[in-house]
Structure formats: structure tokens, C-alpha cells
VMD Tcl script that builds the backbone (N, CA, C; Angstrom):
set m [mol new atoms 177]
animate dup $m
set s [atomselect $m all]
$s set {name element resname resid chain x y z} {
  {N N UNK 1 A 103.029 230.278 97.161}
  {CA C UNK 1 A 101.781 229.915 97.610}
  {C C UNK 1 A 101.664 228.382 97.858}
  {N N UNK 2 A 101.225 227.944 99.025}
  {CA C UNK 2 A 101.174 226.494 99.295}
  {C C UNK 2 A 99.788 226.001 99.148}
  {N N UNK 3 A 99.520 225.081 98.246}
  {CA C UNK 3 A 98.199 224.525 97.893}
  {C C UNK 3 A 98.217 223.079 98.338}
  {N N UNK 4 A 97.150 222.583 98.972}
  {CA C UNK 4 A 97.043 221.184 99.369}
  {C C UNK 4 A 95.641 220.745 98.836}
  {N N UNK 5 A 95.644 219.464 98.451}
  {CA C UNK 5 A 94.377 218.822 98.029}
  {C C UNK 5 A 94.239 217.546 98.864}
  {N N UNK 6 A 93.169 217.484 99.655}
  {CA C UNK 6 A 92.890 216.372 100.515}
  {C C UNK 6 A 91.485 215.754 100.260}
  {N N UNK 7 A 91.397 214.490 100.453}
  {CA C UNK 7 A 90.135 213.840 100.071}
  {C C UNK 7 A 89.812 212.634 101.084}
  {N N UNK 8 A 88.630 212.361 101.178}
  {CA C UNK 8 A 88.131 211.119 101.834}
  {C C UNK 8 A 87.176 210.451 100.920}
  {N N UNK 9 A 87.486 209.210 100.540}
  {CA C UNK 9 A 86.718 208.423 99.570}
  {C C UNK 9 A 86.533 206.989 99.931}
  {N N UNK 10 A 85.316 206.537 99.973}
  {CA C UNK 10 A 85.023 205.091 100.176}
  {C C UNK 10 A 85.024 204.345 98.832}
  {N N UNK 11 A 84.435 204.960 97.784}
  {CA C UNK 11 A 84.291 204.267 96.526}
  {C C UNK 11 A 85.373 204.528 95.527}
  {N N UNK 12 A 86.112 205.594 95.756}
  {CA C UNK 12 A 87.206 206.009 94.805}
  {C C UNK 12 A 86.819 207.133 93.919}
  {N N UNK 13 A 85.507 207.566 93.883}
  {CA C UNK 13 A 85.063 208.627 93.024}
  {C C UNK 13 A 85.650 209.965 93.433}
  {N N UNK 14 A 85.620 210.279 94.759}
  {CA C UNK 14 A 86.172 211.501 95.259}
  {C C UNK 14 A 87.670 211.590 95.010}
  {N N UNK 15 A 88.335 210.426 95.167}
  {CA C UNK 15 A 89.789 210.402 94.947}
  {C C UNK 15 A 90.136 210.762 93.443}
  {N N UNK 16 A 89.312 210.304 92.539}
  {CA C UNK 16 A 89.502 210.660 91.119}
  {C C UNK 16 A 89.375 212.162 90.873}
  {N N UNK 17 A 88.410 212.767 91.476}
  {CA C UNK 17 A 88.171 214.150 91.339}
  {C C UNK 17 A 89.291 214.946 92.030}
  {N N UNK 18 A 89.706 214.528 93.189}
  {CA C UNK 18 A 90.787 215.165 93.892}
  {C C UNK 18 A 92.098 215.072 93.072}
  {N N UNK 19 A 92.347 213.965 92.444}
  {CA C UNK 19 A 93.549 213.801 91.638}
  {C C UNK 19 A 93.526 214.755 90.418}
  {N N UNK 20 A 92.333 214.898 89.837}
  {CA C UNK 20 A 92.185 215.833 88.652}
  {C C UNK 20 A 92.417 217.327 89.115}
  {N N UNK 21 A 91.876 217.650 90.233}
  {CA C UNK 21 A 92.134 219.079 90.776}
  {C C UNK 21 A 93.620 219.254 91.063}
  {N N UNK 22 A 94.199 218.223 91.694}
  {CA C UNK 22 A 95.656 218.380 92.076}
  {C C UNK 22 A 96.536 218.472 90.831}
  {N N UNK 23 A 96.192 217.713 89.813}
  {CA C UNK 23 A 96.933 217.897 88.597}
  {C C UNK 23 A 96.924 219.201 87.994}
  {N N UNK 24 A 95.655 219.811 88.059}
  {CA C UNK 24 A 95.601 221.173 87.447}
  {C C UNK 24 A 96.312 222.234 88.199}
  {N N UNK 25 A 96.494 222.106 89.593}
  {CA C UNK 25 A 97.124 223.041 90.396}
  {C C UNK 25 A 98.597 222.715 90.589}
  {N N UNK 26 A 99.035 221.504 90.157}
  {CA C UNK 26 A 100.454 221.127 90.265}
  {C C UNK 26 A 100.899 220.567 91.560}
  {N N UNK 27 A 100.045 219.855 92.225}
  {CA C UNK 27 A 100.361 219.181 93.500}
  {C C UNK 27 A 99.880 217.777 93.475}
  {N N UNK 28 A 100.177 217.041 94.542}
  {CA C UNK 28 A 99.624 215.642 94.637}
  {C C UNK 28 A 98.421 215.602 95.657}
  {N N UNK 29 A 97.376 214.890 95.275}
  {CA C UNK 29 A 96.222 214.752 96.205}
  {C C UNK 29 A 96.638 213.679 97.206}
  {N N UNK 30 A 96.235 214.000 98.437}
  {CA C UNK 30 A 96.491 213.089 99.594}
  {C C UNK 30 A 95.267 212.843 100.397}
  {N N UNK 31 A 95.301 211.698 101.078}
  {CA C UNK 31 A 94.158 211.287 101.951}
  {C C UNK 31 A 94.114 212.209 103.124}
  {N N UNK 32 A 92.936 212.440 103.697}
  {CA C UNK 32 A 92.772 213.333 104.885}
  {C C UNK 32 A 93.556 212.726 106.072}
  {N N UNK 33 A 93.930 211.447 106.013}
  {CA C UNK 33 A 94.586 210.813 107.162}
  {C C UNK 33 A 96.119 211.164 107.217}
  {N N UNK 34 A 96.620 211.800 106.158}
  {CA C UNK 34 A 98.039 212.238 106.155}
  {C C UNK 34 A 98.023 213.726 106.704}
  {N N UNK 35 A 98.830 213.940 107.778}
  {CA C UNK 35 A 98.859 215.267 108.305}
  {C C UNK 35 A 99.409 216.301 107.399}
  {N N UNK 36 A 98.814 217.474 107.537}
  {CA C UNK 36 A 99.335 218.657 106.731}
  {C C UNK 36 A 100.553 219.256 107.455}
  {N N UNK 37 A 101.613 219.383 106.689}
  {CA C UNK 37 A 102.863 219.937 107.191}
  {C C UNK 37 A 102.965 221.445 106.815}
  {N N UNK 38 A 103.090 222.347 107.751}
  {CA C UNK 38 A 103.312 223.758 107.516}
  {C C UNK 38 A 102.081 224.486 107.224}
  {N N UNK 39 A 102.242 225.703 106.735}
  {CA C UNK 39 A 101.164 226.602 106.465}
  {C C UNK 39 A 100.573 226.282 105.083}
  {N N UNK 40 A 99.219 226.356 104.946}
  {CA C UNK 40 A 98.544 226.118 103.755}
  {C C UNK 40 A 97.775 227.367 103.406}
  {N N UNK 41 A 97.955 227.852 102.187}
  {CA C UNK 41 A 97.213 229.106 101.652}
  {C C UNK 41 A 95.908 228.671 101.129}
  {N N UNK 42 A 95.811 227.605 100.381}
  {CA C UNK 42 A 94.532 227.102 99.696}
  {C C UNK 42 A 94.466 225.641 99.923}
  {N N UNK 43 A 93.287 225.255 100.463}
  {CA C UNK 43 A 92.969 223.867 100.775}
  {C C UNK 43 A 91.810 223.428 100.027}
  {N N UNK 44 A 91.901 222.398 99.190}
  {CA C UNK 44 A 90.777 221.719 98.506}
  {C C UNK 44 A 90.467 220.495 99.371}
  {N N UNK 45 A 89.206 220.442 99.861}
  {CA C UNK 45 A 88.864 219.314 100.689}
  {C C UNK 45 A 87.638 218.663 100.075}
  {N N UNK 46 A 87.785 217.335 99.735}
  {CA C UNK 46 A 86.660 216.626 99.132}
  {C C UNK 46 A 86.246 215.383 99.905}
  {N N UNK 47 A 84.877 215.180 99.901}
  {CA C UNK 47 A 84.327 214.033 100.491}
  {C C UNK 47 A 83.055 213.713 99.873}
  {N N UNK 48 A 82.630 212.484 100.064}
  {CA C UNK 48 A 81.313 212.097 99.542}
  {C C UNK 48 A 80.218 212.306 100.606}
  {N N UNK 49 A 78.994 212.097 100.223}
  {CA C UNK 49 A 77.855 212.217 101.118}
  {C C UNK 49 A 77.423 210.740 101.313}
  {N N UNK 50 A 77.335 210.376 102.602}
  {CA C UNK 50 A 76.956 209.027 103.039}
  {C C UNK 50 A 75.759 209.063 103.907}
  {N N UNK 51 A 74.691 208.496 103.516}
  {CA C UNK 51 A 73.428 208.510 104.295}
  {C C UNK 51 A 72.979 209.940 104.636}
  {N N UNK 52 A 73.076 210.869 103.699}
  {CA C UNK 52 A 72.673 212.283 103.875}
  {C C UNK 52 A 73.534 213.080 104.793}
  {N N UNK 53 A 74.850 212.620 104.950}
  {CA C UNK 53 A 75.704 213.380 105.893}
  {C C UNK 53 A 77.196 213.087 105.472}
  {N N UNK 54 A 78.044 213.840 105.933}
  {CA C UNK 54 A 79.431 213.560 105.648}
  {C C UNK 54 A 80.015 212.533 106.626}
  {N N UNK 55 A 81.007 211.843 106.268}
  {CA C UNK 55 A 81.551 210.789 107.130}
  {C C UNK 55 A 82.234 211.442 108.288}
  {N N UNK 56 A 82.079 210.837 109.564}
  {CA C UNK 56 A 82.678 211.428 110.799}
  {C C UNK 56 A 84.196 211.644 110.688}
  {N N UNK 57 A 84.852 210.888 109.791}
  {CA C UNK 57 A 86.290 211.054 109.665}
  {C C UNK 57 A 86.688 212.418 109.130}
  {N N UNK 58 A 85.863 213.035 108.424}
  {CA C UNK 58 A 86.127 214.354 107.849}
  {C C UNK 58 A 86.014 215.492 108.890}
  {N N UNK 59 A 85.351 215.304 109.919}
  {CA C UNK 59 A 85.115 216.357 110.924}
  {C C UNK 59 A 86.321 216.565 111.824}
}
mol reanalyze $m
mol bondsrecalc $m
mol representation Tube
mol addrep $m
């Protein structure tokens, strides 16, 4: 099973949470700007809320 953890974080808080999740599932957390290689069975995607919306980079 291929598991990926991706995040977008301006302040670093979402990155900390992504790293904690990644550690528990045995993978490395990566920025959303790094392309996903191959098939992914489970994707954890994290971002913050900025001005009552998600950042356009996440879309």
C-alpha cells in the first residue's frame, strides 16, 4: 500500500502535524509542491485556513 502525506503551510503548524502523521504511518511528509510519483492508495493532505478559505496553491 502506497501512502503519501502532503502539506501546505505558511506558519509551520500544518507541517508539524503532517510530520506527526507521516511518522505514525512510516513515510516522510512532503510539500504539495513536490510531484507525486506513481500510484497512491492513501493521501493525507493538510493545509491551513487563510482569510476563511484555503490557499489557491492547494487547488
